[in-house]
C-alpha positions, 0 to 999 in steps of 0.5 A: 563125548563127541559133538553131534553131527551137523545133520543131527544139529539141523534136526534138533533146530527144526524140532525146537522150532516146530515145537515152539510154533505149536506151543505158540499156536496153542496159547491164544486159547489159554485162560491161565498165564503160562507161569501160573499153569506151569505151577499148577501143572507141577503141583499136580504132577508131583502130587504133593504140596510144595514150598515157594522155594521148591517151586522157584528152584524147579521152575528156575526163577527167583524166589520173589517171582515165584512168590508173586505167581503164587500170590496171584494163584491164591488171589484167584482161588486156584491154590492155598497156602498152609503151614508146614507140619514140621517147620512153622516158618514155611508155607506149603502150596496146594491146588484147590478144586478150582485150580485143578479144574482150571488146569484140566480145562486148559489142557482139554482146550489145548488137546481139542485144538491139536486133535482138530488140527490132526483130523483136518491136516493129516491123513491116516498114515501121517497120523500113525507117523505122528503117533510114532513120533510122540513115542520118540519124543518121550524117549528124548525127554 
């Protein structure tokens, strides 16, 4: 496989920086810490309960770190742990209604902030360019 061209590497660096700036700009409105929101988001996307070990592997963190995150989520009432149906040594983590609400409200706040910025800073043509760019970004994932 050939190495990317220098101009493509420059574009990749610019894209990484821009996405990072956008994410950092959205965080002040967050009520859920990023690691907790990530776990809730993963549980919602997967649509199934997961063990702490599965969550840790997916998030590429140590089991102990994920166990602490899950404990904080349990303490806050955002997830529950229930025994695994076939392996009594394992516990499955599932979001509660409060956890789903917290996640969806955080997403809605972020989306509203982005929408406000789009309306305030981009003209209609730029908005269409951005819409096309979103489709391109999805193809990169």
